[in-house]
Each structure stands twice: as C-alpha cells, then as structure tokens.
SEDO-648712 format. One record per residue (C-alpha): residue number from 1; residue in three letters; x, y, z. Coordinates in steps of 0.2 Angstrom, whole numbers, plus 5000, padded with zeros to 4 digits. Layout:
SEDO-648712
<drenro num="NUM" residuo="ala" u="X" v="Y" w="Z"/>
...
This chain:
SEDO-648712
<drenro num="1" residuo="met" u="4823" v="5391" w="4845"/>
<drenro num="2" residuo="ile" u="4838" v="5381" w="4840"/>
<drenro num="3" residuo="glu" u="4848" v="5394" w="4830"/>
<drenro num="4" residuo="ala" u="4862" v="5382" w="4827"/>
<drenro num="5" residuo="ile" u="4871" v="5365" w="4831"/>
<drenro num="6" residuo="leu" u="4887" v="5361" w="4839"/>
<drenro num="7" residuo="trp" u="4895" v="5343" w="4833"/>
<drenro num="8" residuo="asp" u="4908" v="5334" w="4838"/>
<drenro num="9" residuo="asn" u="4919" v="5322" w="4825"/>
<drenro num="10" residuo="asp" u="4929" v="5309" w="4830"/>
<drenro num="11" residuo="gly" u="4917" v="5293" w="4833"/>
<drenro num="12" residuo="leu" u="4901" v="5304" w="4828"/>
<drenro num="13" residuo="leu" u="4904" v="5311" w="4809"/>
<drenro num="14" residuo="val" u="4920" v="5301" w="4804"/>
<drenro num="15" residuo="asp" u="4926" v="5283" w="4809"/>
<drenro num="16" residuo="ser" u="4940" v="5289" w="4814"/>
<drenro num="17" residuo="glu" u="4938" v="5282" w="4834"/>
<drenro num="18" residuo="ala" u="4938" v="5265" w="4827"/>
<drenro num="19" residuo="leu" u="4953" v="5268" w="4816"/>
<drenro num="20" residuo="phe" u="4961" v="5275" w="4832"/>
<drenro num="21" residuo="phe" u="4957" v="5261" w="4845"/>
<drenro num="22" residuo="glu" u="4963" v="5245" w="4833"/>
<drenro num="23" residuo="leu" u="4980" v="5254" w="4829"/>
<drenro num="24" residuo="thr" u="4981" v="5254" w="4847"/>
<drenro num="25" residuo="arg" u="4975" v="5238" w="4849"/>
<drenro num="26" residuo="lys" u="4988" v="5231" w="4837"/>
<drenro num="27" residuo="ala" u="5003" v="5242" w="4844"/>
<drenro num="28" residuo="phe" u="4997" v="5236" w="4863"/>
<drenro num="29" residuo="glu" u="4999" v="5219" w="4855"/>
<drenro num="30" residuo="ser" u="5015" v="5219" w="4849"/>
<drenro num="31" residuo="ala" u="5023" v="5225" w="4865"/>
<drenro num="32" residuo="gly" u="5013" v="5209" w="4874"/>
<drenro num="33" residuo="tyr" u="4998" v="5216" w="4882"/>
<drenro num="34" residuo="thr" u="4980" v="5216" w="4876"/>
<drenro num="35" residuo="leu" u="4969" v="5230" w="4876"/>
<drenro num="36" residuo="asp" u="4951" v="5227" w="4878"/>
<drenro num="37" residuo="ser" u="4940" v="5238" w="4869"/>
<drenro num="38" residuo="arg" u="4925" v="5241" w="4884"/>
<drenro num="39" residuo="tyr" u="4940" v="5246" w="4894"/>
<drenro num="40" residuo="trp" u="4945" v="5259" w="4881"/>
<drenro num="41" residuo="gly" u="4929" v="5264" w="4876"/>
<drenro num="42" residuo="val" u="4927" v="5268" w="4896"/>
<drenro num="43" residuo="glu" u="4944" v="5276" w="4902"/>
<drenro num="44" residuo="tyr" u="4950" v="5282" w="4883"/>
<drenro num="45" residuo="leu" u="4933" v="5288" w="4877"/>
<drenro num="46" residuo="gly" u="4922" v="5291" w="4895"/>
<drenro num="47" residuo="asn" u="4935" v="5295" w="4906"/>
<drenro num="48" residuo="ala" u="4947" v="5305" w="4896"/>
<drenro num="49" residuo="arg" u="4964" v="5298" w="4901"/>
<drenro num="50" residuo="his" u="4977" v="5297" w="4890"/>
<drenro num="51" residuo="ser" u="4985" v="5282" w="4881"/>
<drenro num="52" residuo="ser" u="5000" v="5285" w="4890"/>
<drenro num="53" residuo="glu" u="4992" v="5281" w="4905"/>
<drenro num="54" residuo="ile" u="4982" v="5265" w="4903"/>
<drenro num="55" residuo="ala" u="4999" v="5260" w="4894"/>
<drenro num="56" residuo="leu" u="5008" v="5263" w="4911"/>
<drenro num="57" residuo="glu" u="4994" v="5257" w="4922"/>
<drenro num="58" residuo="met" u="4993" v="5239" w="4910"/>
<drenro num="59" residuo="gly" u="5010" v="5239" w="4915"/>
<drenro num="60" residuo="met" u="5023" v="5246" w="4902"/>
<drenro num="61" residuo="ser" u="5039" v="5255" w="4907"/>
<drenro num="62" residuo="pro" u="5038" v="5272" w="4900"/>
<drenro num="63" residuo="glu" u="5052" v="5270" w="4889"/>
<drenro num="64" residuo="leu" u="5040" v="5255" w="4881"/>
<drenro num="65" residuo="ala" u="5025" v="5266" w="4883"/>
<drenro num="66" residuo="ser" u="5032" v="5281" w="4875"/>
<drenro num="67" residuo="arg" u="5038" v="5268" w="4859"/>
<drenro num="68" residuo="val" u="5024" v="5261" w="4859"/>
<drenro num="69" residuo="ile" u="5012" v="5277" w="4857"/>
<drenro num="70" residuo="asp" u="5024" v="5285" w="4847"/>
<drenro num="71" residuo="ala" u="5020" v="5269" w="4834"/>
<drenro num="72" residuo="arg" u="5003" v="5270" w="4836"/>
<drenro num="73" residuo="asn" u="5004" v="5289" w="4832"/>
<drenro num="74" residuo="asp" u="5014" v="5286" w="4816"/>
<drenro num="75" residuo="ala" u="5002" v="5273" w="4809"/>
<drenro num="76" residuo="phe" u="4987" v="5283" w="4812"/>
<drenro num="77" residuo="trp" u="4993" v="5297" w="4804"/>
<drenro num="78" residuo="gln" u="4999" v="5284" w="4790"/>
<drenro num="79" residuo="cys" u="4982" v="5278" w="4788"/>
<drenro num="80" residuo="leu" u="4973" v="5297" w="4787"/>
<drenro num="81" residuo="glu" u="4982" v="5295" w="4769"/>
<drenro num="82" residuo="gln" u="4967" v="5287" w="4764"/>
<drenro num="83" residuo="pro" u="4949" v="5295" w="4767"/>
<drenro num="84" residuo="val" u="4941" v="5289" w="4785"/>
<drenro num="85" residuo="pro" u="4923" v="5285" w="4780"/>
<drenro num="86" residuo="leu" u="4910" v="5295" w="4786"/>
<drenro num="87" residuo="leu" u="4898" v="5286" w="4797"/>
<drenro num="88" residuo="ala" u="4877" v="5281" w="4795"/>
<drenro num="89" residuo="asp" u="4868" v="5296" w="4790"/>
<drenro num="90" residuo="val" u="4879" v="5310" w="4793"/>
<drenro num="91" residuo="ser" u="4882" v="5317" w="4775"/>
<drenro num="92" residuo="glu" u="4863" v="5316" w="4773"/>
<drenro num="93" residuo="thr" u="4858" v="5324" w="4792"/>
<drenro num="94" residuo="ile" u="4871" v="5336" w="4787"/>
<drenro num="95" residuo="gly" u="4866" v="5343" w="4771"/>
<drenro num="96" residuo="ala" u="4846" v="5341" w="4775"/>
<drenro num="97" residuo="leu" u="4852" v="5354" w="4792"/>
<drenro num="98" residuo="ala" u="4864" v="5366" w="4780"/>
<drenro num="99" residuo="gly" u="4855" v="5383" w="4777"/>
<drenro num="100" residuo="arg" u="4842" v="5377" w="4790"/>
<drenro num="101" residuo="val" u="4853" v="5379" w="4807"/>
<drenro num="102" residuo="arg" u="4870" v="5386" w="4809"/>
<drenro num="103" residuo="leu" u="4885" v="5372" w="4812"/>
<drenro num="104" residuo="ala" u="4898" v="5372" w="4821"/>
<drenro num="105" residuo="leu" u="4912" v="5358" w="4824"/>
<drenro num="106" residuo="val" u="4921" v="5354" w="4841"/>
<drenro num="107" residuo="thr" u="4933" v="5341" w="4840"/>
<drenro num="108" residuo="gly" u="4946" v="5339" w="4851"/>
<drenro num="109" residuo="ser" u="4958" v="5331" w="4837"/>
<drenro num="110" residuo="pro" u="4971" v="5344" w="4830"/>
<drenro num="111" residuo="arg" u="4967" v="5355" w="4815"/>
<drenro num="112" residuo="asp" u="4978" v="5347" w="4802"/>
<drenro num="113" residuo="lys" u="4971" v="5329" w="4806"/>
<drenro num="114" residuo="val" u="4952" v="5336" w="4805"/>
<drenro num="115" residuo="glu" u="4956" v="5345" w="4788"/>
<drenro num="116" residuo="arg" u="4965" v="5329" w="4782"/>
<drenro num="117" residuo="met" u="4952" v="5316" w="4789"/>
<drenro num="118" residuo="his" u="4939" v="5327" w="4779"/>
<drenro num="119" residuo="arg" u="4949" v="5331" w="4762"/>
<drenro num="120" residuo="asp" u="4938" v="5322" w="4749"/>
<drenro num="121" residuo="asn" u="4922" v="5323" w="4757"/>
<drenro num="122" residuo="gly" u="4917" v="5342" w="4756"/>
<drenro num="123" residuo="leu" u="4909" v="5341" w="4773"/>
<drenro num="124" residuo="leu" u="4919" v="5354" w="4783"/>
<drenro num="125" residuo="gly" u="4911" v="5368" w="4771"/>
<drenro num="126" residuo="his" u="4895" v="5368" w="4780"/>
<drenro num="127" residuo="phe" u="4902" v="5372" w="4797"/>
<drenro num="128" residuo="glu" u="4903" v="5392" w="4800"/>
<drenro num="129" residuo="val" u="4914" v="5388" w="4815"/>
<drenro num="130" residuo="ile" u="4927" v="5374" w="4817"/>
<drenro num="131" residuo="ile" u="4934" v="5374" w="4835"/>
<drenro num="132" residuo="thr" u="4949" v="5361" w="4836"/>
<drenro num="133" residuo="asp" u="4965" v="5357" w="4852"/>
<drenro num="134" residuo="asp" u="4973" v="5372" w="4844"/>
<drenro num="135" residuo="asp" u="4961" v="5384" w="4851"/>
<drenro num="136" residuo="ile" u="4961" v="5379" w="4866"/>
<drenro num="137" residuo="thr" u="4971" v="5376" w="4883"/>
<drenro num="138" residuo="arg" u="4957" v="5364" w="4893"/>
<drenro num="139" residuo="pro" u="4949" v="5351" w="4883"/>
<drenro num="140" residuo="lys" u="4934" v="5341" w="4885"/>
<drenro num="141" residuo="pro" u="4928" v="5335" w="4898"/>
<drenro num="142" residuo="his" u="4931" v="5353" w="4902"/>
<drenro num="143" residuo="pro" u="4918" v="5365" w="4894"/>
<drenro num="144" residuo="glu" u="4930" v="5376" w="4886"/>
<drenro num="145" residuo="pro" u="4930" v="5370" w="4868"/>
<drenro num="146" residuo="tyr" u="4910" v="5374" w="4870"/>
<drenro num="147" residuo="leu" u="4913" v="5389" w="4877"/>
<drenro num="148" residuo="lys" u="4925" v="5397" w="4863"/>
<drenro num="149" residuo="ala" u="4911" v="5391" w="4851"/>
<drenro num="150" residuo="leu" u="4898" v="5399" w="4859"/>
<drenro num="151" residuo="glu" u="4907" v="5414" w="4860"/>
<drenro num="152" residuo="arg" u="4912" v="5412" w="4840"/>
<drenro num="153" residuo="leu" u="4894" v="5412" w="4834"/>
<drenro num="154" residuo="gly" u="4889" v="5425" w="4846"/>
<drenro num="155" residuo="leu" u="4875" v="5413" w="4854"/>
<drenro num="156" residuo="glu" u="4869" v="5409" w="4871"/>
<drenro num="157" residuo="pro" u="4868" v="5389" w="4877"/>
<drenro num="158" residuo="arg" u="4848" v="5388" w="4876"/>
<drenro num="159" residuo="gln" u="4850" v="5394" w="4857"/>
<drenro num="160" residuo="cys" u="4861" v="5377" w="4852"/>
<drenro num="161" residuo="leu" u="4861" v="5359" w="4852"/>
<drenro num="162" residuo="ala" u="4878" v="5349" w="4855"/>
<drenro num="163" residuo="val" u="4877" v="5331" w="4847"/>
<drenro num="164" residuo="glu" u="4892" v="5320" w="4856"/>
<drenro num="165" residuo="asp" u="4897" v="5302" w="4854"/>
<drenro num="166" residuo="ser" u="4902" v="5298" w="4872"/>
<drenro num="167" residuo="val" u="4901" v="5305" w="4890"/>
<drenro num="168" residuo="arg" u="4917" v="5315" w="4888"/>
<drenro num="169" residuo="gly" u="4909" v="5325" w="4875"/>
<drenro num="170" residuo="leu" u="4893" v="5326" w="4882"/>
<drenro num="171" residuo="ser" u="4900" v="5332" w="4900"/>
<drenro num="172" residuo="ser" u="4910" v="5347" w="4892"/>
<drenro num="173" residuo="ala" u="4894" v="5352" w="4881"/>
<drenro num="174" residuo="his" u="4882" v="5350" w="4896"/>
<drenro num="175" residuo="ala" u="4896" v="5361" w="4909"/>
<drenro num="176" residuo="ala" u="4893" v="5375" w="4896"/>
<drenro num="177" residuo="gly" u="4875" v="5373" w="4897"/>
<drenro num="178" residuo="ile" u="4871" v="5367" w="4880"/>
<drenro num="179" residuo="pro" u="4858" v="5351" w="4879"/>
<drenro num="180" residuo="cys" u="4866" v="5338" w="4872"/>
<drenro num="181" residuo="ile" u="4861" v="5323" w="4860"/>
<drenro num="182" residuo="val" u="4869" v="5308" w="4862"/>
<drenro num="183" residuo="val" u="4873" v="5296" w="4846"/>
<drenro num="184" residuo="pro" u="4885" v="5281" w="4854"/>
<drenro num="185" residuo="asn" u="4895" v="5271" w="4843"/>
<drenro num="186" residuo="arg" u="4903" v="5254" w="4846"/>
<drenro num="187" residuo="leu" u="4913" v="5259" w="4858"/>
<drenro num="188" residuo="thr" u="4904" v="5272" w="4867"/>
<drenro num="189" residuo="cys" u="4887" v="5263" w="4869"/>
<drenro num="190" residuo="ile" u="4894" v="5255" w="4886"/>
<drenro num="191" residuo="gln" u="4894" v="5273" w="4893"/>
<drenro num="192" residuo="ile" u="4879" v="5280" w="4903"/>
<drenro num="193" residuo="phe" u="4872" v="5295" w="4897"/>
<drenro num="194" residuo="asp" u="4863" v="5301" w="4911"/>
<drenro num="195" residuo="gln" u="4865" v="5320" w="4908"/>
<drenro num="196" residuo="ala" u="4860" v="5319" w="4888"/>
<drenro num="197" residuo="phe" u="4845" v="5328" w="4882"/>
<drenro num="198" residuo="ala" u="4841" v="5312" w="4870"/>
<drenro num="199" residuo="val" u="4850" v="5298" w="4866"/>
<drenro num="200" residuo="glu" u="4851" v="5291" w="4846"/>
<drenro num="201" residuo="glu" u="4856" v="5277" w="4837"/>
<drenro num="202" residuo="arg" u="4858" v="5285" w="4823"/>
<drenro num="203" residuo="val" u="4866" v="5304" w="4817"/>
<drenro num="204" residuo="ser" u="4849" v="5307" w="4807"/>
<drenro num="205" residuo="gly" u="4840" v="5304" w="4824"/>
<drenro num="206" residuo="val" u="4844" v="5323" w="4827"/>
<drenro num="207" residuo="leu" u="4833" v="5330" w="4813"/>
<drenro num="208" residuo="lys" u="4817" v="5326" w="4824"/>
<drenro num="209" residuo="his" u="4822" v="5336" w="4838"/>
<drenro num="210" residuo="val" u="4827" v="5352" w="4828"/>
<drenro num="211" residuo="arg" u="4809" v="5350" w="4819"/>
<drenro num="212" residuo="ala" u="4801" v="5347" w="4837"/>
<drenro num="213" residuo="leu" u="4810" v="5360" w="4845"/>
<drenro num="214" residuo="ser" u="4808" v="5373" w="4831"/>
<drenro num="215" residuo="ala" u="4789" v="5369" w="4830"/>
<drenro num="216" residuo="thr" u="4789" v="5372" w="4851"/>
<drenro num="217" residuo="ala" u="4796" v="5390" w="4846"/>
<drenro num="218" residuo="arg" u="4785" v="5394" w="4832"/>
<drenro num="219" residuo="asp" u="4770" v="5390" w="4846"/>
<drenro num="220" residuo="leu" u="4775" v="5401" w="4859"/>
C-alpha cells in the first residue's frame, strides 16, 4: 500500500529549470560563451555538475566564472519576484492526491526560494513534509534528502513513491530504496532512466500508478 508520494520541485512542479537555464545561457553569452541546452540537460541536470564547473570547463577564468554565475543568480532571484508557472496538470494532480495519500516535497533548492516560487499558488499547503537544501548536507544524487523525508514521515521506502524529472533525482530516490516515477521535462528528456519504476509524459500519469498499486494492495 502506498502511504506517501515524495515529489521533486524544480522542473517537475514548477517551470523553474527552464527559467534557470535561459538565465544561465544569457549570462554565458554575455561573456562570449555558448551554452547548449542538451549539454546543460546532461551535465548540470543529470550529472549534478555545478555551474562554475561548467563555466571553467568552457574556458572561463575563475574570476570571470564567478562574475557570470553571480550575475545569473541575481537575475534568477529577481525573476522570482513574479510567479513561476506550474507545469501542466500539477495543480489538478496534487489536488486529486491530497487527502488520499501523504505528500512530501524533496528538493535541492533552499527553503527561501521554494517558498518564493510557491507563494501565490497555495501548493505547499498540501505537503506534510518539506525537505530542502537547508535540511541536508549531501544533495541529490545522494540518498540523504529522501532518507530525511522517510525519517520525518516515519515510513519505509516500500510504502512510498518518488516522482522526479531527472537522473540526478532518480538516482537519489533509487539509492534510498524508493520506487521512482520520472516525468521528464524538455531539458531532461534526453536522459536515460533505466532505474525508473515508470516514465510518464505528464505529471497526471502518476495517478494511474497510485490507483493500480492501491488496487493490488486490496487484493492481497
């Protein structure tokens, strides 16, 4: 029986990854460097490499890389003054699950950014547990974020499903022993999700798995 669903945030619930990439692309371009979306999707979103590592690999000096990344970060924070759009079916899917299963948010973003992204959409009120970068010392793909969520929920991995959009998040959930459904976005769709419980085109695809697993549990 599935007792809880643990959700990633960026690129899954809110369209923040596309915004973050576009700001990074423009910042790199202003310094004379071209950042490819496929490369970003694999290296940053898949292999968990830092922006500064990518900047240095592309040939920036440490000083230039620092200025470019700082400018990008400032621009991203300013963009958060406006609501970040929810991705397709998110509001309806979370609403359909609320009250049926427990919900948790497991994100690599700091808490202040998460709260800022969701301040106008009311989504955070559905999550019983929220794990952010402020709560852990080893981010995804390490299992610590999901293990922390399991601890706070008081549940075992077999009682949960995770939902992610990238290999980095999938690896974190898998290492914690939690079956993971992947809903790729337009930046992560080039990644390979061999360890996924299922891959769905839209967030609403999670609902059929919850129904199927609940029916299986009733038949046991």
